[in-house]
Residue frames as qw, qx, qy, qz and C-alpha x, y, z in Angstrom:
[[0.267, -0.465, -0.766, 0.356, 113.75, -25.95, -17.87],
 [0.046, -0.431, -0.234, 0.871, 113.43, -22.19, -17.67],
 [0.185, 0.063, -0.558, -0.806, 111.97, -22.09, -21.09],
 [0.365, -0.381, -0.837, -0.144, 109.30, -24.71, -20.21],
 [0.179, -0.499, -0.568, 0.629, 108.36, -22.54, -17.09],
 [0.121, 0.317, -0.096, -0.936, 107.99, -19.43, -19.22],
 [0.299, -0.090, -0.713, -0.628, 105.79, -21.32, -21.75],
 [0.294, -0.425, -0.844, 0.147, 103.63, -22.56, -18.78],
 [0.042, -0.497, -0.339, 0.798, 103.24, -19.11, -17.35],
 [0.107, 0.153, -0.460, -0.868, 102.43, -17.88, -20.86],
 [0.333, -0.265, -0.801, -0.421, 99.69, -20.42, -21.32],
 [0.240, -0.492, -0.716, 0.433, 98.36, -19.82, -17.82],
 [0.024, -0.365, -0.029, 0.930, 98.32, -16.20, -18.51],
 [0.260, -0.007, -0.593, -0.762, 96.31, -16.73, -21.80],
 [0.314, -0.357, -0.879, -0.041, 93.93, -19.14, -20.02],
 [0.204, -0.495, -0.537, 0.652, 93.26, -16.74, -17.31],
 [0.127, 0.275, -0.219, -0.928, 92.56, -13.94, -19.92],
 [0.330, -0.126, -0.775, -0.524, 90.20, -16.14, -21.81],
 [0.348, -0.466, -0.787, 0.205, 88.25, -17.10, -18.57],
 [0.101, -0.408, -0.300, 0.856, 88.15, -13.52, -17.64],
 [0.230, 0.090, -0.465, -0.850, 86.70, -12.57, -21.09],
 [0.410, -0.252, -0.804, -0.349, 84.17, -15.32, -20.93],
 [0.277, -0.458, -0.725, 0.434, 83.11, -14.46, -17.44],
 [0.003, 0.371, 0.140, -0.918, 82.28, -10.93, -18.52],
 [0.208, -0.199, -0.669, -0.685, 79.72, -12.01, -21.20],
 [0.466, 0.045, 0.441, -0.766, 76.23, -11.46, -20.01],
 [0.029, 0.070, 0.957, 0.281, 74.85, -14.87, -21.00],
 [0.233, 0.556, 0.717, -0.349, 71.17, -14.06, -20.02],
 [0.259, 0.744, -0.020, -0.615, 71.23, -11.05, -22.27],
 [0.027, 0.392, -0.767, -0.507, 73.05, -13.12, -24.96],
 [0.207, 0.261, 0.943, -0.016, 70.30, -15.87, -24.86],
 [0.278, 0.733, 0.448, -0.429, 67.50, -13.24, -25.18],
 [0.205, 0.652, -0.333, -0.650, 69.22, -11.58, -28.08],
 [0.007, -0.145, 0.912, 0.384, 69.70, -14.78, -29.91],
 [0.184, 0.457, 0.855, -0.162, 65.95, -15.60, -29.22],
 [0.216, 0.748, 0.209, -0.592, 64.85, -12.18, -30.25],
 [0.089, 0.492, -0.606, -0.619, 66.84, -12.41, -33.51],
 [0.076, 0.080, 0.977, 0.182, 65.51, -15.80, -34.29],
 [0.236, 0.583, 0.707, -0.323, 61.95, -14.77, -33.57],
 [0.187, 0.746, -0.029, -0.639, 62.12, -11.51, -35.68],
 [0.051, 0.365, -0.750, -0.549, 63.89, -13.23, -38.55],
 [0.177, 0.239, 0.951, 0.078, 61.17, -16.05, -38.54],
 [0.224, 0.713, 0.502, -0.435, 58.27, -13.51, -38.40],
 [0.155, 0.718, -0.189, -0.652, 59.66, -11.18, -40.98],
 [0.011, 0.298, -0.828, -0.476, 60.95, -13.77, -43.43],
 [0.096, 0.303, 0.946, 0.062, 58.01, -16.21, -43.26],
 [0.206, 0.687, 0.461, -0.522, 55.40, -13.27, -42.91],
 [0.179, 0.583, -0.303, -0.732, 56.73, -11.48, -45.94],
 [0.087, 0.107, -0.894, -0.426, 56.56, -14.79, -48.17],
 [0.138, 0.435, 0.855, -0.247, 53.15, -15.58, -46.67],
 [0.230, 0.670, 0.148, -0.690, 51.90, -12.21, -47.87],
 [0.140, 0.418, -0.637, -0.632, 53.28, -12.80, -51.35],
 [0.024, -0.122, -0.985, -0.120, 51.53, -16.16, -51.43],
 [0.207, 0.569, 0.644, -0.468, 48.27, -14.56, -50.37],
 [0.314, 0.637, -0.137, -0.691, 48.43, -12.13, -53.20],
 [0.150, 0.254, -0.838, -0.459, 49.00, -15.00, -55.65],
 [0.080, 0.325, 0.934, -0.127, 46.01, -17.00, -54.32],
 [0.211, 0.624, 0.339, -0.672, 43.88, -13.87, -54.51],
 [0.246, 0.553, -0.435, -0.667, 44.94, -13.07, -58.10],
 [0.236, 0.186, -0.869, -0.394, 44.79, -16.72, -59.57],
 [0.115, -0.254, -0.958, 0.066, 41.91, -18.43, -57.70],
 [0.081, 0.679, 0.625, -0.377, 39.56, -15.67, -56.54],
 [0.348, 0.584, 0.398, 0.615, 40.34, -13.36, -59.53],
 [0.217, -0.893, -0.249, 0.306, 40.85, -10.27, -57.34],
 [0.595, 0.528, 0.109, 0.596, 42.35, -7.44, -59.25],
 [0.386, -0.308, -0.198, 0.847, 44.45, -4.56, -58.00],
 [0.164, 0.863, 0.459, -0.135, 42.41, -1.43, -58.11],
 [0.469, 0.571, 0.099, 0.666, 43.42, 1.49, -60.32],
 [0.091, -0.831, 0.068, -0.544, 45.00, 4.53, -58.77],
 [0.201, 0.286, -0.706, 0.616, 46.08, 4.80, -55.04],
 [0.704, -0.423, -0.144, -0.553, 42.91, 3.37, -53.62],
 [0.278, -0.449, 0.767, -0.364, 43.23, 1.48, -50.41],
 [0.894, -0.008, -0.287, -0.343, 42.47, -2.13, -51.40],
 [0.942, -0.322, 0.100, 0.005, 43.80, -5.44, -50.19],
 [0.816, 0.326, -0.059, 0.474, 46.89, -5.43, -52.33],
 [0.115, 0.757, -0.199, 0.611, 47.87, -1.88, -50.96],
 [0.661, -0.655, 0.189, -0.313, 47.38, -3.05, -47.39],
 [0.973, -0.062, 0.052, 0.217, 49.58, -6.01, -48.02],
 [0.568, 0.550, -0.127, 0.599, 52.37, -3.68, -49.42],
 [0.223, -0.784, 0.241, -0.527, 52.09, -1.47, -46.31],
 [0.835, -0.497, 0.212, -0.104, 52.53, -4.45, -44.08],
 [0.873, 0.266, -0.053, 0.407, 55.55, -5.51, -46.09],
 [0.285, 0.664, -0.208, 0.659, 57.12, -2.21, -45.45],
 [0.567, -0.689, 0.206, -0.401, 56.19, -2.43, -41.87],
 [0.976, -0.162, 0.068, 0.125, 58.05, -5.82, -41.70],
 [0.673, 0.397, -0.178, 0.598, 61.15, -4.33, -43.09],
 [0.078, -0.725, 0.253, -0.636, 61.14, -1.63, -40.49],
 [0.815, -0.513, 0.143, -0.230, 60.60, -4.14, -37.74],
 [0.932, 0.026, -0.055, 0.358, 63.62, -6.27, -38.82],
 [0.513, 0.475, -0.225, 0.679, 65.90, -3.38, -38.93],
 [0.347, -0.702, 0.208, -0.586, 64.61, -1.61, -35.75],
 [0.854, -0.473, 0.159, -0.146, 64.81, -4.75, -33.59],
 [0.843, 0.276, -0.162, 0.431, 68.19, -5.66, -35.07],
 [0.146, 0.583, -0.262, 0.755, 69.52, -2.20, -33.68],
 [0.609, -0.579, 0.110, -0.531, 67.47, -2.71, -30.47],
 [0.969, -0.187, -0.125, 0.101, 68.97, -6.07, -29.79],
 [0.637, 0.363, -0.285, 0.617, 72.53, -4.62, -30.13],
 [0.173, -0.638, 0.158, -0.734, 71.62, -1.88, -27.73],
 [0.807, -0.476, 0.050, -0.346, 70.30, -4.24, -25.10],
 [0.944, -0.003, -0.181, 0.276, 73.34, -6.47, -25.43],
 [0.408, 0.471, -0.300, 0.722, 75.66, -3.50, -24.89],
 [0.446, -0.614, 0.184, -0.625, 73.62, -2.43, -21.90],
 [0.939, -0.319, -0.116, -0.051, 74.06, -5.97, -20.50],
 [0.755, 0.229, -0.247, 0.562, 77.80, -5.75, -20.90],
 [0.049, 0.578, -0.212, 0.787, 77.90, -2.39, -19.08],
 [0.690, -0.530, 0.011, -0.492, 75.67, -3.57, -16.38],
 [0.960, -0.089, -0.208, 0.163, 77.60, -6.77, -15.86],
 [0.546, 0.398, -0.273, 0.684, 80.81, -4.69, -15.62],
 [0.242, -0.622, 0.190, -0.720, 79.28, -2.43, -13.06],
 [0.870, -0.423, -0.017, -0.254, 78.30, -5.42, -10.89],
 [0.923, 0.025, -0.174, 0.343, 81.63, -7.26, -11.22],
 [0.517, 0.281, -0.244, 0.771, 83.61, -4.11, -10.48],
 [0.423, -0.790, -0.361, -0.258, 81.70, -3.04, -7.49],
 [0.667, -0.680, 0.025, 0.303, 84.55, -3.06, -5.20],
 [0.664, 0.071, 0.189, 0.720, 86.99, -1.64, -7.70],
 [0.161, -0.317, 0.024, 0.934, 87.47, 1.75, -9.31],
 [0.010, -0.386, -0.685, -0.618, 84.40, 1.58, -11.42],
 [0.148, 0.214, 0.356, -0.898, 81.80, 4.28, -10.54],
 [0.122, 0.469, 0.847, 0.219, 78.19, 3.88, -11.13],
 [0.073, -0.011, 0.018, -0.997, 76.45, 7.06, -12.18],
 [0.402, 0.392, 0.502, -0.657, 72.80, 8.15, -12.00],
 [0.490, 0.474, -0.386, -0.622, 72.80, 8.35, -15.74],
 [0.225, 0.177, -0.946, -0.152, 73.44, 4.53, -15.92],
 [0.175, 0.241, 0.827, -0.477, 70.57, 3.94, -13.63],
 [0.471, 0.540, 0.147, -0.682, 68.16, 6.03, -15.76],
 [0.368, 0.403, -0.671, -0.502, 69.40, 4.28, -18.83],
 [0.060, -0.010, -0.995, 0.079, 68.60, 0.89, -17.31],
 [0.299, 0.481, 0.629, -0.533, 65.00, 2.09, -16.10],
 [0.401, 0.517, -0.247, -0.714, 64.54, 3.56, -19.66],
 [0.300, 0.211, -0.868, -0.335, 65.24, 0.17, -21.27],
 [0.116, 0.212, 0.939, -0.247, 62.98, -1.61, -18.92],
 [0.389, 0.534, 0.307, -0.685, 60.00, 0.80, -19.86],
 [0.426, 0.482, -0.468, -0.606, 60.88, 0.55, -23.60],
 [0.105, 0.129, -0.983, -0.082, 61.14, -3.31, -23.44],
 [0.252, 0.357, 0.804, -0.403, 57.75, -3.60, -21.73],
 [0.478, 0.581, -0.009, -0.659, 56.14, -1.44, -24.42],
 [0.358, 0.400, -0.734, -0.416, 57.65, -3.64, -27.12],
 [0.067, 0.045, 0.990, -0.113, 56.47, -6.76, -25.28],
 [0.444, 0.501, 0.510, -0.540, 52.79, -5.37, -25.51],
 [0.408, 0.596, -0.360, -0.591, 53.43, -4.55, -29.13],
 [0.196, 0.261, -0.914, -0.241, 54.60, -8.07, -29.91],
 [0.273, 0.273, 0.851, -0.355, 51.58, -9.51, -27.99],
 [0.511, 0.617, 0.164, -0.577, 49.36, -7.42, -30.42],
 [0.392, 0.514, -0.621, -0.443, 51.38, -8.66, -33.47],
 [0.050, -0.077, 0.996, -0.021, 51.04, -12.22, -32.24],
 [0.428, 0.458, 0.608, -0.487, 47.18, -11.68, -31.90],
 [0.425, 0.656, -0.135, -0.609, 47.08, -10.16, -35.28],
 [0.192, 0.432, -0.823, -0.315, 49.03, -12.96, -36.93],
 [0.311, 0.075, 0.908, -0.270, 46.79, -15.52, -35.50],
 [0.583, 0.481, 0.265, -0.599, 43.87, -14.23, -37.63],
 [0.570, 0.501, -0.550, -0.349, 45.36, -15.33, -41.15],
 [0.033, 0.206, -0.974, 0.086, 46.52, -18.67, -39.47],
 [0.405, 0.255, 0.739, -0.475, 42.85, -19.27, -38.45],
 [0.539, 0.578, -0.049, -0.612, 41.59, -18.34, -41.92],
 [0.449, 0.511, -0.681, -0.271, 43.89, -20.58, -43.73],
 [0.160, -0.137, 0.941, -0.264, 43.43, -23.37, -41.28],
 [0.632, 0.373, 0.483, -0.478, 39.74, -23.44, -42.19],
 [0.673, 0.577, -0.218, -0.407, 40.36, -23.45, -45.90],
 [0.238, 0.427, -0.871, -0.043, 43.12, -26.09, -45.64],
 [0.363, -0.023, 0.867, -0.342, 40.88, -28.29, -43.49],
 [0.674, 0.494, 0.214, -0.507, 38.15, -27.95, -46.07],
 [0.473, 0.654, -0.524, -0.270, 40.60, -28.99, -48.69],
 [0.008, -0.337, 0.932, -0.131, 41.79, -31.91, -46.78],
 [0.395, 0.233, 0.814, -0.356, 38.20, -33.19, -46.40],
 [0.333, 0.331, -0.365, -0.804, 37.15, -32.65, -49.94],
 [0.335, -0.007, -0.903, -0.270, 36.22, -36.35, -50.42],
 [0.075, -0.343, -0.823, 0.446, 34.13, -36.41, -47.39],
 [0.208, 0.493, 0.258, -0.805, 32.22, -33.15, -48.36],
 [0.038, 0.084, 0.740, 0.666, 31.01, -34.44, -51.76],
 [0.157, -0.617, -0.683, -0.359, 27.58, -32.96, -52.56],
 [0.309, -0.702, -0.361, 0.531, 28.03, -30.23, -49.77],
 [0.295, 0.818, 0.181, 0.460, 27.64, -26.70, -50.89],
 [0.534, -0.668, -0.048, 0.516, 30.59, -24.98, -49.01],
 [0.517, 0.752, 0.105, 0.396, 31.83, -21.80, -50.46],
 [0.523, -0.352, -0.078, 0.773, 34.82, -19.41, -49.52],
 [0.179, 0.878, 0.316, 0.312, 33.77, -15.82, -49.86],
 [0.489, 0.068, -0.228, 0.839, 36.60, -13.15, -49.28],
 [0.201, -0.617, -0.111, -0.753, 33.93, -10.53, -48.57],
 [0.717, -0.592, -0.367, -0.032, 33.51, -12.20, -45.08],
 [0.716, -0.314, -0.118, 0.612, 37.10, -11.23, -44.23],
 [0.012, 0.936, 0.043, -0.350, 36.86, -7.61, -45.76],
 [0.563, -0.206, 0.508, 0.618, 39.26, -8.62, -48.45],
 [0.138, 0.238, 0.519, 0.809, 37.09, -7.29, -51.30],
 [0.309, -0.025, 0.178, -0.934, 34.22, -4.75, -51.19],
 [0.487, 0.233, 0.729, -0.421, 30.61, -6.12, -50.44],
 [0.596, 0.600, -0.012, -0.534, 29.46, -5.29, -54.04],
 [0.468, 0.504, -0.681, -0.252, 32.06, -7.71, -55.66],
 [0.934, -0.131, 0.243, -0.226, 31.24, -11.42, -55.66],
 [0.358, 0.582, -0.729, -0.048, 34.50, -13.51, -55.72],
 [0.806, -0.277, 0.395, -0.344, 33.07, -16.71, -54.25],
 [0.386, 0.350, -0.843, -0.132, 34.84, -20.05, -54.84],
 [0.803, -0.215, 0.201, -0.517, 32.75, -23.04, -53.92],
 [0.417, -0.283, 0.862, 0.048, 33.66, -26.71, -53.19],
 [0.684, 0.361, 0.633, 0.034, 33.33, -28.90, -56.28],
 [0.433, 0.890, 0.012, -0.143, 34.26, -26.16, -58.72],
 [0.851, 0.376, -0.094, 0.355, 37.43, -26.35, -60.89],
 [0.136, 0.777, -0.302, 0.535, 39.04, -23.32, -59.19],
 [0.687, -0.602, 0.249, -0.321, 38.49, -24.80, -55.85],
 [0.988, -0.003, 0.083, 0.127, 40.20, -28.17, -56.80],
 [0.590, 0.638, -0.144, 0.474, 43.02, -26.24, -58.37],
 [0.211, -0.801, 0.261, -0.497, 43.49, -24.20, -55.27],
 [0.845, -0.433, 0.248, -0.192, 43.58, -27.19, -53.06],
 [0.956, 0.055, 0.108, 0.268, 46.00, -29.08, -55.05],
 [0.431, 0.767, -0.219, 0.421, 48.43, -26.17, -55.57],
 [0.671, -0.076, -0.424, 0.604, 51.48, -25.68, -53.51],
 [0.026, 0.507, -0.042, 0.861, 50.52, -22.01, -52.76],
 [0.614, -0.590, -0.082, -0.518, 47.86, -22.63, -50.18],
 [0.896, -0.311, -0.254, 0.190, 49.75, -25.36, -48.31],
 [0.589, 0.146, -0.216, 0.765, 52.91, -23.22, -48.23],
 [0.116, -0.549, 0.027, -0.828, 51.25, -20.01, -47.32],
 [0.721, -0.611, -0.179, -0.273, 49.38, -21.59, -44.41],
 [0.867, -0.240, -0.194, 0.392, 52.60, -23.07, -42.99],
 [0.394, 0.368, -0.109, 0.835, 54.40, -19.80, -43.46],
 [0.329, -0.655, -0.050, -0.678, 51.88, -17.99, -41.51],
 [0.870, -0.430, -0.241, 0.015, 52.20, -20.65, -38.84],
 [0.754, -0.006, -0.179, 0.632, 55.87, -20.13, -38.72],
 [0.069, 0.526, -0.032, 0.847, 55.40, -16.31, -38.66],
 [0.619, -0.653, -0.157, -0.407, 53.09, -16.79, -35.67],
 [0.889, -0.322, -0.162, 0.282, 55.76, -18.91, -33.94],
 [0.499, 0.277, -0.115, 0.813, 58.45, -16.18, -34.66],
 [0.257, -0.658, -0.034, -0.707, 56.02, -13.51, -33.06],
 [0.816, -0.539, -0.165, -0.132, 55.65, -15.80, -29.97],
 [0.791, 0.014, -0.219, 0.571, 59.48, -16.18, -29.77],
 [0.208, 0.480, -0.069, 0.849, 59.83, -12.49, -29.82],
 [0.520, -0.675, -0.073, -0.519, 57.39, -12.12, -26.95],
 [0.894, -0.353, -0.176, 0.212, 59.27, -14.68, -24.93],
 [0.601, 0.245, -0.112, 0.753, 62.51, -12.73, -25.70],
 [0.191, -0.674, -0.027, -0.713, 60.84, -9.54, -24.51],
 [0.753, -0.613, -0.080, -0.226, 59.84, -11.24, -21.24],
 [0.882, -0.088, -0.147, 0.438, 63.26, -12.63, -20.90],
 [0.405, 0.433, -0.106, 0.798, 64.84, -9.29, -21.42],
 [0.378, -0.721, -0.027, -0.580, 62.50, -7.72, -18.78],
 [0.867, -0.486, -0.089, 0.073, 63.69, -10.21, -16.16],
 [0.741, 0.100, -0.054, 0.662, 67.26, -9.65, -17.06],
 [0.122, 0.591, 0.002, 0.798, 66.92, -5.80, -17.08],
 [0.579, -0.718, -0.087, -0.376, 64.90, -5.72, -13.82],
 [0.881, -0.364, -0.121, 0.276, 67.53, -7.90, -12.03],
 [0.591, 0.203, -0.073, 0.778, 70.45, -5.70, -13.30],
 [0.131, -0.706, -0.065, -0.693, 68.59, -2.55, -12.32],
 [0.723, -0.662, -0.113, -0.160, 68.13, -3.93, -8.87],
 [0.843, -0.135, -0.057, 0.517, 71.85, -4.95, -8.63],
 [0.384, 0.462, 0.048, 0.798, 72.91, -1.64, -9.76],
 [0.355, -0.763, -0.116, -0.527, 70.68, 0.16, -7.42],
 [0.840, -0.531, -0.049, 0.106, 72.17, -1.93, -4.48],
 [0.740, 0.152, -0.010, 0.656, 75.61, -1.22, -5.81],
 [0.041, 0.713, 0.060, 0.697, 74.80, 2.53, -5.68],
 [0.606, -0.752, -0.025, -0.258, 73.90, 2.20, -2.06],
 [0.881, -0.274, -0.020, 0.385, 77.07, 0.10, -1.28],
 [0.521, 0.436, -0.017, 0.734, 79.14, 2.86, -3.03],
 [0.213, -0.765, 0.001, -0.608, 77.55, 5.57, -0.99],
 [0.827, -0.559, -0.015, 0.050, 78.20, 3.38, 2.32],
 [0.827, 0.042, -0.013, 0.560, 81.85, 2.88, 1.21],
 [0.282, 0.616, 0.001, 0.736, 82.23, 6.66, 0.56],
 [0.435, -0.770, 0.012, -0.466, 80.82, 7.63, 3.89],
 [0.894, -0.395, -0.019, 0.211, 82.95, 4.98, 5.72],
 [0.687, 0.222, 0.014, 0.692, 86.10, 6.24, 4.03],
 [0.057, 0.737, 0.040, 0.673, 85.25, 9.86, 4.78],
 [0.703, -0.681, -0.036, -0.201, 84.63, 9.01, 8.47],
 [0.897, -0.149, -0.016, 0.417, 87.92, 7.04, 8.65],
 [0.495, 0.448, -0.018, 0.745, 89.73, 10.03, 7.10],
 [0.309, -0.789, -0.066, -0.527, 88.07, 12.31, 9.63],
 [0.845, -0.532, -0.046, -0.021, 89.01, 10.27, 12.51],
 [0.819, 0.087, -0.010, 0.567, 92.51, 10.04, 11.16],
 [0.257, 0.613, -0.025, 0.746, 92.81, 13.78, 10.84],
 [0.526, -0.768, -0.031, -0.365, 91.46, 14.20, 14.38],
 [0.896, -0.346, 0.000, 0.277, 93.87, 11.69, 15.78],
 [0.635, 0.370, 0.029, 0.678, 96.66, 13.42, 13.85],
 [0.032, -0.740, 0.051, -0.669, 95.75, 16.92, 15.15],
 [0.697, -0.695, 0.002, -0.177, 95.53, 15.68, 18.78],
 [0.899, -0.101, -0.012, 0.425, 98.92, 13.94, 18.54],
 [0.412, 0.514, -0.040, 0.751, 100.43, 17.27, 17.18],
 [0.337, -0.801, -0.068, -0.491, 98.75, 19.20, 20.03],
 [0.851, -0.518, -0.030, 0.082, 100.02, 16.90, 22.68],
 [0.783, 0.145, 0.014, 0.604, 103.62, 17.03, 21.17],
 [0.170, 0.675, 0.032, 0.717, 103.44, 20.76, 21.11],
 [0.539, -0.756, 0.017, -0.371, 102.35, 20.98, 24.75],
 [0.909, -0.350, -0.021, 0.225, 105.02, 18.66, 25.78],
 [0.635, 0.277, -0.023, 0.721, 107.72, 20.59, 24.07]]
């Protein structure tokens, strides 16, 4: 009987410990972190592969050749964008961890408001700094989303022309990369509807895959923007709670100090009365 009671108490203690651990998880920050990682992974992975597909299309169907030397041509720009993608992936992986840690500490500060935990001014400054930094990153991701929509629009036009090839028989529609600044004005790399290169490009998997990869990259950038907005709401709410907690701590400290002073005055008067009586 005693062994059963001990086992029940042990199970109850483990359950209470698990519930306490689960209760300390900042779920809004966790959801925002998962959304941020998913968006960044989708943007970086799909964007990298879409850029590789763009290089293949330019070389195979538009016959664009990489320029000699270290000149700034379209291939060099694509390589630079790929390195930027690598930096974005690593930077936001670290930033998501930092925001998650900040959520844990802020949640602990709020939950232990009436305990021994003390909120410092440094903690408030860190929360305010994360709010400002997250707002800047949100604006940056809005710019990335707008930039990613450009290749989506370009490939959508090409993909639509390819889908309507049978309707456009006899029409002289041409794709000129000079319109998008891909090649210099002096180089003519035009591919017109009805030519063999045009049919090969439309029937190849590179065009369809690259278009859909850019669409997925655009969706990933949009998800990162939503994650930044979610982080802003969470950080702002946590900062407001921490600010109120600081005011409550000051009130409790002043109240305790006044009570201690009243107690000291009362003790002093009691001693004086006792001495006068004696």
